[in-house]
Short mmCIF file of the C-alpha atoms (twelve columns), coordinates in Angstrom:
data_MODEL
# 
_entry.id   MODEL 
# 
loop_
_atom_site.group_PDB 
_atom_site.id 
_atom_site.type_symbol 
_atom_site.label_atom_id 
_atom_site.label_alt_id 
_atom_site.label_comp_id 
_atom_site.label_asym_id 
_atom_site.label_seq_id 
_atom_site.Cartn_x 
_atom_site.Cartn_y 
_atom_site.Cartn_z 
_atom_site.pdbx_PDB_model_num 
ATOM 1   C CA . UNK A 1   98.804  13.746 -85.464 1 
ATOM 2   C CA . UNK A 2   97.241  11.651 -88.197 1 
ATOM 3   C CA . UNK A 3   99.861  10.410 -90.523 1 
ATOM 4   C CA . UNK A 4   102.791 11.112 -87.995 1 
ATOM 5   C CA . UNK A 5   103.722 7.604  -87.705 1 
ATOM 6   C CA . UNK A 6   104.036 7.031  -91.445 1 
ATOM 7   C CA . UNK A 7   106.028 10.346 -91.548 1 
ATOM 8   C CA . UNK A 8   108.356 9.181  -89.011 1 
ATOM 9   C CA . UNK A 9   108.941 5.983  -90.810 1 
ATOM 10  C CA . UNK A 10  109.827 8.023  -93.940 1 
ATOM 11  C CA . UNK A 11  112.268 10.109 -91.890 1 
ATOM 12  C CA . UNK A 12  113.890 6.885  -90.697 1 
ATOM 13  C CA . UNK A 13  114.062 5.645  -94.088 1 
ATOM 14  C CA . UNK A 14  115.580 8.716  -95.776 1 
ATOM 15  C CA . UNK A 15  117.930 9.770  -92.973 1 
ATOM 16  C CA . UNK A 16  120.579 7.299  -93.625 1 
ATOM 17  C CA . UNK A 17  124.307 7.926  -93.608 1 
ATOM 18  C CA . UNK A 18  126.788 6.410  -96.051 1 
ATOM 19  C CA . UNK A 19  129.221 6.400  -93.095 1 
ATOM 20  C CA . UNK A 20  129.249 7.685  -89.503 1 
ATOM 21  C CA . UNK A 21  132.113 8.235  -87.297 1 
ATOM 22  C CA . UNK A 22  133.367 10.682 -84.835 1 
ATOM 23  C CA . UNK A 23  133.665 13.585 -87.156 1 
ATOM 24  C CA . UNK A 24  130.230 13.169 -88.434 1 
ATOM 25  C CA . UNK A 25  128.908 13.110 -84.776 1 
ATOM 26  C CA . UNK A 26  130.919 16.204 -83.984 1 
ATOM 27  C CA . UNK A 27  129.512 18.060 -86.977 1 
ATOM 28  C CA . UNK A 28  125.857 17.217 -86.178 1 
ATOM 29  C CA . UNK A 29  126.186 17.715 -82.681 1 
ATOM 30  C CA . UNK A 30  127.933 21.119 -83.180 1 
ATOM 31  C CA . UNK A 31  125.048 22.103 -85.672 1 
ATOM 32  C CA . UNK A 32  122.528 21.329 -83.105 1 
ATOM 33  C CA . UNK A 33  124.445 23.232 -80.316 1 
ATOM 34  C CA . UNK A 34  124.819 26.176 -82.541 1 
ATOM 35  C CA . UNK A 35  120.972 26.121 -83.303 1 
ATOM 36  C CA . UNK A 36  120.274 26.034 -79.499 1 
ATOM 37  C CA . UNK A 37  122.570 28.963 -78.859 1 
ATOM 38  C CA . UNK A 38  120.924 30.782 -81.686 1 
ATOM 39  C CA . UNK A 39  117.358 30.040 -80.652 1 
ATOM 40  C CA . UNK A 40  117.893 29.798 -76.721 1 
ATOM 41  C CA . UNK A 41  116.925 26.257 -76.706 1 
ATOM 42  C CA . UNK A 42  117.514 24.591 -72.969 1 
ATOM 43  C CA . UNK A 43  118.542 21.321 -74.183 1 
ATOM 44  C CA . UNK A 44  121.160 18.561 -74.038 1 
ATOM 45  C CA . UNK A 45  122.540 16.738 -77.162 1 
ATOM 46  C CA . UNK A 46  123.856 13.149 -76.814 1 
ATOM 47  C CA . UNK A 47  125.188 11.355 -79.697 1 
ATOM 48  C CA . UNK A 48  126.528 7.738  -79.420 1 
ATOM 49  C CA . UNK A 49  126.962 4.514  -81.238 1 
ATOM 50  C CA . UNK A 50  125.900 1.584  -79.247 1 
ATOM 51  C CA . UNK A 51  129.165 0.921  -77.583 1 
ATOM 52  C CA . UNK A 52  130.369 4.590  -76.806 1 
ATOM 53  C CA . UNK A 53  129.705 8.284  -76.445 1 
ATOM 54  C CA . UNK A 54  130.608 10.447 -79.310 1 
ATOM 55  C CA . UNK A 55  129.357 14.060 -78.547 1 
ATOM 56  C CA . UNK A 56  127.436 15.718 -75.684 1 
ATOM 57  C CA . UNK A 57  126.638 19.194 -74.985 1 
ATOM 58  C CA . UNK A 58  124.530 20.783 -72.304 1 
ATOM 59  C CA . UNK A 59  122.938 24.133 -73.062 1 
ATOM 60  C CA . UNK A 60  122.001 26.968 -70.683 1 
ATOM 61  C CA . UNK A 61  118.601 26.212 -69.252 1 
ATOM 62  C CA . UNK A 62  118.977 22.611 -69.431 1 
ATOM 63  C CA . UNK A 63  118.714 20.645 -66.180 1 
ATOM 64  C CA . UNK A 64  120.076 17.549 -64.171 1 
ATOM 65  C CA . UNK A 65  117.032 15.497 -65.348 1 
ATOM 66  C CA . UNK A 66  117.710 15.910 -69.063 1 
ATOM 67  C CA . UNK A 67  120.567 13.524 -69.322 1 
ATOM 68  C CA . UNK A 68  118.696 10.842 -67.737 1 
ATOM 69  C CA . UNK A 69  115.573 11.467 -69.934 1 
ATOM 70  C CA . UNK A 70  118.115 11.210 -73.003 1 
ATOM 71  C CA . UNK A 71  119.618 8.018  -71.442 1 
ATOM 72  C CA . UNK A 72  116.086 6.385  -71.328 1 
ATOM 73  C CA . UNK A 73  115.299 7.604  -74.749 1 
ATOM 74  C CA . UNK A 74  118.535 6.172  -76.154 1 
ATOM 75  C CA . UNK A 75  117.689 2.746  -74.537 1 
ATOM 76  C CA . UNK A 76  114.424 2.750  -76.381 1 
ATOM 77  C CA . UNK A 77  115.995 3.419  -79.645 1 
ATOM 78  C CA . UNK A 78  118.763 0.838  -78.965 1 
ATOM 79  C CA . UNK A 79  116.156 -1.815 -78.013 1 
ATOM 80  C CA . UNK A 80  113.489 -1.218 -80.928 1 
ATOM 81  C CA . UNK A 81  115.674 0.343  -83.626 1 
ATOM 82  C CA . UNK A 82  113.369 3.087  -84.389 1 
ATOM 83  C CA . UNK A 83  112.739 6.663  -82.911 1 
ATOM 84  C CA . UNK A 84  111.504 7.268  -79.413 1 
ATOM 85  C CA . UNK A 85  108.695 9.553  -80.673 1 
ATOM 86  C CA . UNK A 86  107.413 6.885  -83.166 1 
ATOM 87  C CA . UNK A 87  107.379 4.639  -80.146 1 
ATOM 88  C CA . UNK A 88  105.363 7.304  -78.207 1 
ATOM 89  C CA . UNK A 89  102.811 7.431  -80.926 1 
ATOM 90  C CA . UNK A 90  102.677 3.527  -81.677 1 
ATOM 91  C CA . UNK A 91  102.320 2.723  -77.889 1 
ATOM 92  C CA . UNK A 92  99.979  5.475  -77.159 1 
ATOM 93  C CA . UNK A 93  100.567 5.275  -73.489 1 
ATOM 94  C CA . UNK A 94  99.866  8.507  -71.500 1 
ATOM 95  C CA . UNK A 95  101.893 7.086  -68.321 1 
ATOM 96  C CA . UNK A 96  105.068 7.121  -70.568 1 
ATOM 97  C CA . UNK A 97  105.602 3.422  -69.450 1 
ATOM 98  C CA . UNK A 98  105.639 0.237  -71.668 1 
ATOM 99  C CA . UNK A 99  103.189 -2.520 -71.013 1 
ATOM 100 C CA . UNK A 100 103.884 -4.582 -68.020 1 
ATOM 101 C CA . UNK A 101 104.458 -7.788 -70.353 1 
ATOM 102 C CA . UNK A 102 107.385 -5.887 -72.012 1 
ATOM 103 C CA . UNK A 103 109.433 -6.250 -68.889 1 
ATOM 104 C CA . UNK A 104 111.189 -2.618 -69.309 1 
ATOM 105 C CA . UNK A 105 111.901 -0.872 -66.105 1 
ATOM 106 C CA . UNK A 106 110.860 2.867  -66.104 1 
ATOM 107 C CA . UNK A 107 114.321 3.802  -64.572 1 
ATOM 108 C CA . UNK A 108 115.764 2.696  -67.841 1 
ATOM 109 C CA . UNK A 109 113.143 3.069  -70.656 1 
ATOM 110 C CA . UNK A 110 110.609 5.955  -71.345 1 
ATOM 111 C CA . UNK A 111 108.061 6.697  -73.896 1 
ATOM 112 C CA . UNK A 112 109.405 10.179 -74.834 1 
ATOM 113 C CA . UNK A 113 110.394 11.686 -78.087 1 
ATOM 114 C CA . UNK A 114 113.743 12.945 -78.984 1 
ATOM 115 C CA . UNK A 115 115.791 9.735  -79.616 1 
ATOM 116 C CA . UNK A 116 116.588 9.125  -83.210 1 
ATOM 117 C CA . UNK A 117 118.231 6.055  -84.672 1 
ATOM 118 C CA . UNK A 118 121.555 6.681  -86.647 1 
ATOM 119 C CA . UNK A 119 121.325 4.196  -89.556 1 
ATOM 120 C CA . UNK A 120 124.313 3.332  -91.876 1 
ATOM 121 C CA . UNK A 121 123.641 2.016  -95.216 1 
ATOM 122 C CA . UNK A 122 124.562 -1.525 -95.341 1 
ATOM 123 C CA . UNK A 123 124.960 -1.739 -91.568 1 
ATOM 124 C CA . UNK A 124 121.641 -0.863 -90.035 1 
ATOM 125 C CA . UNK A 125 121.040 1.050  -86.902 1 
ATOM 126 C CA . UNK A 126 124.419 1.659  -85.111 1 
ATOM 127 C CA . UNK A 127 123.615 4.277  -82.601 1 
ATOM 128 C CA . UNK A 128 121.465 7.242  -81.417 1 
ATOM 129 C CA . UNK A 129 121.127 11.004 -81.468 1 
ATOM 130 C CA . UNK A 130 119.010 12.224 -78.491 1 
ATOM 131 C CA . UNK A 131 117.955 15.637 -77.579 1 
ATOM 132 C CA . UNK A 132 116.046 16.279 -74.342 1 
ATOM 133 C CA . UNK A 133 114.682 19.543 -72.675 1 
ATOM 134 C CA . UNK A 134 111.908 20.715 -75.018 1 
ATOM 135 C CA . UNK A 135 108.498 19.227 -75.566 1 
ATOM 136 C CA . UNK A 136 109.063 15.807 -76.927 1 
ATOM 137 C CA . UNK A 137 107.821 16.668 -80.580 1 
ATOM 138 C CA . UNK A 138 110.077 19.520 -80.644 1 
ATOM 139 C CA . UNK A 139 113.065 17.451 -79.408 1 
ATOM 140 C CA . UNK A 140 112.392 15.121 -82.099 1 
ATOM 141 C CA . UNK A 141 112.208 17.815 -84.721 1 
ATOM 142 C CA . UNK A 142 115.467 19.245 -83.570 1 
ATOM 143 C CA . UNK A 143 117.310 15.947 -84.375 1 
ATOM 144 C CA . UNK A 144 115.450 15.434 -87.725 1 
ATOM 145 C CA . UNK A 145 116.155 18.970 -88.966 1 
ATOM 146 C CA . UNK A 146 119.849 18.665 -88.206 1 
ATOM 147 C CA . UNK A 147 120.146 15.103 -89.755 1 
ATOM 148 C CA . UNK A 148 118.185 16.509 -92.812 1 
ATOM 149 C CA . UNK A 149 120.540 19.483 -93.076 1 
ATOM 150 C CA . UNK A 150 123.680 17.225 -92.884 1 
ATOM 151 C CA . UNK A 151 122.527 14.781 -95.336 1 
ATOM 152 C CA . UNK A 152 121.382 17.369 -97.969 1 
ATOM 153 C CA . UNK A 153 117.477 16.808 -97.323 1 
ATOM 154 C CA . UNK A 154 114.800 19.347 -97.180 1 
ATOM 155 C CA . UNK A 155 114.274 19.869 -93.273 1 
ATOM 156 C CA . UNK A 156 110.897 21.323 -94.224 1 
ATOM 157 C CA . UNK A 157 109.705 18.578 -96.058 1 
ATOM 158 C CA . UNK A 158 110.746 16.065 -93.356 1 
ATOM 159 C CA . UNK A 159 110.014 17.610 -89.783 1 
ATOM 160 C CA . UNK A 160 106.721 17.100 -88.247 1 
ATOM 161 C CA . UNK A 161 104.478 19.989 -88.185 1 
ATOM 162 C CA . UNK A 162 103.585 21.941 -85.082 1 
ATOM 163 C CA . UNK A 163 100.830 20.087 -83.116 1 
ATOM 164 C CA . UNK A 164 98.158  22.799 -83.945 1 
ATOM 165 C CA . UNK A 165 98.736  22.354 -87.566 1 
ATOM 166 C CA . UNK A 166 98.768  18.500 -87.229 1 
ATOM 167 C CA . UNK A 167 95.253  18.425 -85.612 1 
# 
């Protein structure tokens, strides 16, 4: 996992939109949904700007807790303007909670990967794409791969390697 934080910072810097609207959210959400169907991924996908939801899909095998995990990941991205997996690695807290001094309730914030900022050139972070249902590193990579494909970047160059390869 050495170097993962720097790689995620690179992902966040490279995966930037010129524009983001309902149509873009639908294209990315649909691409993630199609991959989930193809690969039998038991996930939910939640794409939203900070003021409203734009896309949601629940795949076979996902469960009732996945939307709540996604909501808490979204809150983390909204507060810190960086990916929730980057926050996991930076905070390095196995209990999945923020330090007491942060004042963040576990009911609304969780250190778990799968939330990624939607950044628009000239505007900054305007929303979040969240995936929940897989191990957190995989949730994160599903989002990164979809963004890379949509924005014309190489997914292989951007996604994090599997944990056994990263060790």
